[in-house]
TIGUBA-200060 format. One record per residue (C-alpha): residue number from 1; residue in three letters; x, y, z. Coordinates in steps of 0.5 Angstrom, whole numbers, plus 2048, in hexadecimal, padded with zeros to 3 digits. Layout:
<recs>
rec seq NUM; type ala; x X; y Y; z Z
...
</recs>
This chain:
<recs>
rec seq 1; type met; x 7D9; y 78F; z 843
rec seq 2; type ala; x 7D7; y 797; z 845
rec seq 3; type glu; x 7DA; y 79C; z 840
rec seq 4; type glu; x 7E0; y 7A0; z 842
rec seq 5; type thr; x 7DF; y 7A7; z 842
rec seq 6; type thr; x 7E5; y 7AB; z 840
rec seq 7; type pro; x 7E6; y 7B3; z 840
rec seq 8; type glu; x 7E6; y 7B2; z 838
rec seq 9; type thr; x 7DF; y 7AE; z 838
rec seq 10; type asn; x 7DC; y 7B4; z 83D
rec seq 11; type gln; x 7DF; y 7B9; z 838
rec seq 12; type ala; x 7DB; y 7B6; z 833
rec seq 13; type ala; x 7D5; y 7B5; z 836
rec seq 14; type ala; x 7D5; y 7BD; z 838
rec seq 15; type ala; x 7D6; y 7BF; z 831
rec seq 16; type ser; x 7D1; y 7BA; z 82F
rec seq 17; type glu; x 7CC; y 7BE; z 833
rec seq 18; type ala; x 7CE; y 7C5; z 832
rec seq 19; type ser; x 7CD; y 7C3; z 82A
rec seq 20; type gln; x 7C6; y 7C2; z 82C
rec seq 21; type ile; x 7C5; y 7C9; z 82F
rec seq 22; type val; x 7C3; y 7CE; z 82B
rec seq 23; type glu; x 7C5; y 7D5; z 82C
rec seq 24; type ala; x 7BF; y 7DB; z 82C
rec seq 25; type gly; x 7C0; y 7E0; z 827
rec seq 26; type lys; x 7BE; y 7E7; z 827
rec seq 27; type thr; x 7B7; y 7E7; z 826
rec seq 28; type ser; x 7B6; y 7E1; z 82A
rec seq 29; type leu; x 7B9; y 7E4; z 831
rec seq 30; type trp; x 7B4; y 7EA; z 82F
rec seq 31; type leu; x 7AE; y 7E6; z 82F
rec seq 32; type thr; x 7B1; y 7E2; z 836
rec seq 33; type glu; x 7B2; y 7E9; z 839
rec seq 34; type asn; x 7AB; y 7EA; z 837
rec seq 35; type gly; x 7A8; y 7E4; z 83A
rec seq 36; type phe; x 7A6; y 7E1; z 833
rec seq 37; type ala; x 7A6; y 7DA; z 833
rec seq 38; type his; x 7AA; y 7D6; z 82D
rec seq 39; type glu; x 7B0; y 7D2; z 82C
rec seq 40; type ala; x 7B7; y 7D4; z 829
rec seq 41; type ile; x 7B9; y 7CE; z 824
rec seq 42; type glu; x 7BF; y 7CE; z 820
rec seq 43; type arg; x 7C1; y 7D3; z 81B
rec seq 44; type asp; x 7C1; y 7D2; z 813
rec seq 45; type arg; x 7C7; y 7D2; z 80F
rec seq 46; type ser; x 7C7; y 7D8; z 80E
rec seq 47; type gly; x 7C6; y 7DA; z 815
rec seq 48; type thr; x 7BF; y 7DC; z 815
rec seq 49; type glu; x 7BC; y 7DC; z 81C
rec seq 50; type ile; x 7B6; y 7D7; z 81C
rec seq 51; type ile; x 7B1; y 7D7; z 822
rec seq 52; type lys; x 7AC; y 7D1; z 824
rec seq 53; type val; x 7A5; y 7D4; z 826
rec seq 54; type asp; x 79F; y 7D0; z 828
rec seq 55; type arg; x 799; y 7D2; z 823
rec seq 56; type glu; x 795; y 7D4; z 82A
rec seq 57; type tyr; x 79A; y 7D9; z 82A
rec seq 58; type leu; x 79C; y 7DB; z 823
rec seq 59; type leu; x 797; y 7E1; z 822
rec seq 60; type pro; x 79A; y 7E5; z 829
rec seq 61; type val; x 7A1; y 7E3; z 827
rec seq 62; type ala; x 7A0; y 7E6; z 820
rec seq 63; type thr; x 79D; y 7EC; z 822
rec seq 64; type ala; x 7A3; y 7ED; z 828
rec seq 65; type leu; x 7A8; y 7EC; z 821
rec seq 66; type tyr; x 7A4; y 7F1; z 81D
rec seq 67; type ala; x 7A4; y 7F6; z 823
rec seq 68; type tyr; x 7AC; y 7F4; z 824
rec seq 69; type gly; x 7AD; y 7F6; z 81C
rec seq 70; type tyr; x 7AC; y 7F0; z 818
rec seq 71; type asn; x 7A8; y 7F4; z 813
rec seq 72; type tyr; x 7A9; y 7EF; z 80D
rec seq 73; type leu; x 7A6; y 7E8; z 80C
rec seq 74; type gln; x 7AB; y 7E6; z 807
rec seq 75; type phe; x 7A8; y 7DF; z 806
rec seq 76; type gln; x 7A3; y 7DA; z 809
rec seq 77; type cys; x 7A3; y 7D3; z 807
rec seq 78; type gly; x 7A1; y 7CC; z 80A
rec seq 79; type tyr; x 7A5; y 7C5; z 80A
rec seq 80; type asp; x 7A3; y 7BE; z 80C
rec seq 81; type leu; x 7A8; y 7BB; z 810
rec seq 82; type gly; x 7A6; y 7B4; z 80D
rec seq 83; type ala; x 7A0; y 7AF; z 80E
rec seq 84; type gly; x 79E; y 7AE; z 815
rec seq 85; type gln; x 7A2; y 7B5; z 817
rec seq 86; type asp; x 7A0; y 7BC; z 818
rec seq 87; type phe; x 79F; y 7C2; z 813
rec seq 88; type val; x 7A3; y 7C8; z 814
rec seq 89; type ser; x 7A0; y 7CF; z 812
rec seq 90; type val; x 7A7; y 7D4; z 811
rec seq 91; type tyr; x 7A7; y 7DB; z 812
rec seq 92; type his; x 7AD; y 7DF; z 80F
rec seq 93; type leu; x 7AD; y 7E6; z 812
rec seq 94; type ile; x 7B2; y 7EC; z 810
rec seq 95; type lys; x 7B3; y 7F2; z 815
rec seq 96; type val; x 7B4; y 7F7; z 80F
rec seq 97; type ser; x 7B7; y 7FE; z 812
rec seq 98; type asp; x 7BB; y 804; z 80F
rec seq 99; type asn; x 7C0; y 804; z 814
rec seq 100; type ala; x 7C2; y 7FD; z 813
rec seq 101; type asp; x 7C8; y 7FA; z 80E
rec seq 102; type arg; x 7C4; y 7F3; z 80E
rec seq 103; type pro; x 7BD; y 7F2; z 810
rec seq 104; type gln; x 7BC; y 7ED; z 816
rec seq 105; type glu; x 7B8; y 7E7; z 814
rec seq 106; type val; x 7B5; y 7E1; z 818
rec seq 107; type arg; x 7B1; y 7DB; z 816
rec seq 108; type val; x 7AB; y 7D9; z 81A
rec seq 109; type lys; x 7A9; y 7D2; z 81A
rec seq 110; type val; x 7A2; y 7CF; z 81C
rec seq 111; type phe; x 7A2; y 7C7; z 81D
rec seq 112; type leu; x 79B; y 7C5; z 81B
rec seq 113; type pro; x 798; y 7BE; z 81D
rec seq 114; type arg; x 796; y 7BA; z 817
rec seq 115; type glu; x 78F; y 7B8; z 81A
rec seq 116; type asp; x 78E; y 7C0; z 81B
rec seq 117; type pro; x 792; y 7C4; z 817
rec seq 118; type arg; x 78F; y 7CB; z 819
rec seq 119; type val; x 793; y 7D1; z 81A
rec seq 120; type pro; x 790; y 7D9; z 81B
rec seq 121; type ser; x 791; y 7DD; z 815
rec seq 122; type val; x 796; y 7E3; z 815
rec seq 123; type tyr; x 793; y 7E6; z 810
rec seq 124; type trp; x 790; y 7EC; z 814
rec seq 125; type ile; x 798; y 7ED; z 816
rec seq 126; type trp; x 79B; y 7ED; z 80F
rec seq 127; type lys; x 796; y 7ED; z 809
rec seq 128; type thr; x 79C; y 7E9; z 805
rec seq 129; type ala; x 79A; y 7E3; z 809
rec seq 130; type asp; x 793; y 7E3; z 804
rec seq 131; type phe; x 795; y 7DF; z 7FE
rec seq 132; type gln; x 79A; y 7DB; z 802
rec seq 133; type glu; x 796; y 7D8; z 807
rec seq 134; type arg; x 791; y 7D6; z 802
rec seq 135; type glu; x 797; y 7D2; z 7FE
rec seq 136; type ser; x 798; y 7CF; z 805
rec seq 137; type phe; x 791; y 7CD; z 805
rec seq 138; type asp; x 790; y 7CB; z 7FF
rec seq 139; type met; x 797; y 7C7; z 7FE
rec seq 140; type phe; x 796; y 7C4; z 805
rec seq 141; type gly; x 790; y 7C5; z 808
rec seq 142; type ile; x 792; y 7C9; z 80E
rec seq 143; type val; x 78C; y 7CE; z 810
rec seq 144; type tyr; x 78E; y 7D5; z 812
rec seq 145; type glu; x 788; y 7D7; z 817
rec seq 146; type gly; x 786; y 7DE; z 815
rec seq 147; type his; x 788; y 7DE; z 80E
rec seq 148; type pro; x 784; y 7E3; z 80A
rec seq 149; type asn; x 783; y 7DE; z 804
rec seq 150; type leu; x 786; y 7D8; z 806
rec seq 151; type lys; x 785; y 7D3; z 800
rec seq 152; type arg; x 789; y 7D0; z 7FA
rec seq 153; type ile; x 78D; y 7D4; z 7F6
rec seq 154; type leu; x 792; y 7CF; z 7F2
rec seq 155; type met; x 78D; y 7C9; z 7F1
rec seq 156; type pro; x 786; y 7C9; z 7EE
rec seq 157; type glu; x 781; y 7CA; z 7F4
rec seq 158; type asp; x 77E; y 7C3; z 7F3
rec seq 159; type trp; x 785; y 7C0; z 7F4
rec seq 160; type val; x 785; y 7BA; z 7F9
rec seq 161; type gly; x 78B; y 7BA; z 7FE
rec seq 162; type trp; x 791; y 7BE; z 7FF
rec seq 163; type pro; x 797; y 7BD; z 7FA
rec seq 164; type leu; x 79D; y 7BF; z 7FD
rec seq 165; type arg; x 79C; y 7BA; z 803
rec seq 166; type lys; x 7A1; y 7B4; z 804
rec seq 167; type asp; x 79B; y 7AF; z 804
rec seq 168; type tyr; x 797; y 7B2; z 7FE
rec seq 169; type ile; x 795; y 7AD; z 7F9
rec seq 170; type ser; x 794; y 7B0; z 7F2
rec seq 171; type pro; x 78D; y 7AE; z 7EF
rec seq 172; type asp; x 78D; y 7AA; z 7E9
rec seq 173; type phe; x 788; y 7AF; z 7E5
rec seq 174; type tyr; x 786; y 7B6; z 7E6
rec seq 175; type glu; x 780; y 7B8; z 7E2
rec seq 176; type leu; x 780; y 7C0; z 7E0
rec seq 177; type gln; x 779; y 7C3; z 7E0
rec seq 178; type asp; x 777; y 7C8; z 7DB
rec seq 179; type ala; x 77E; y 7C8; z 7D8
rec seq 180; type phe; x 77B; y 7CB; z 7D2
</recs>
């Protein structure tokens, strides 16, 4: 027996499709106009525009955003989507200007495969990425290529593993060397 289509079911299907379409923000539109590869994804709860960038396009997009006026990297962090899934390197940028009532914000997300979590460092664009990229490296094992001093910052240098990965197993025992 075939399903009957009514105007109501057609409207529901159209509404469902429309809810999946993400409206591009001001920054995403500017990037598109200037030929930078990215994808607009759903805004966060506070309305901050979020764009997804492939790791091979991060440096050109980041450089363009800096030239567009995003002169402040408020934070960089990483997170794990779950065991067997991708890592995400996140960059929250702010356009600070004297003539704006409120600074413009954008969040850039780079999804990285678990088997090869490498991404270019943005240290050379925003110096504030220095310790933040080191922390993401230390906790998740995301390698920021081109970082001038990528080494552990929170864990001891000889620590094995990446403590904030969702598949991390804590060691039963850790011996402090030269503790006295």
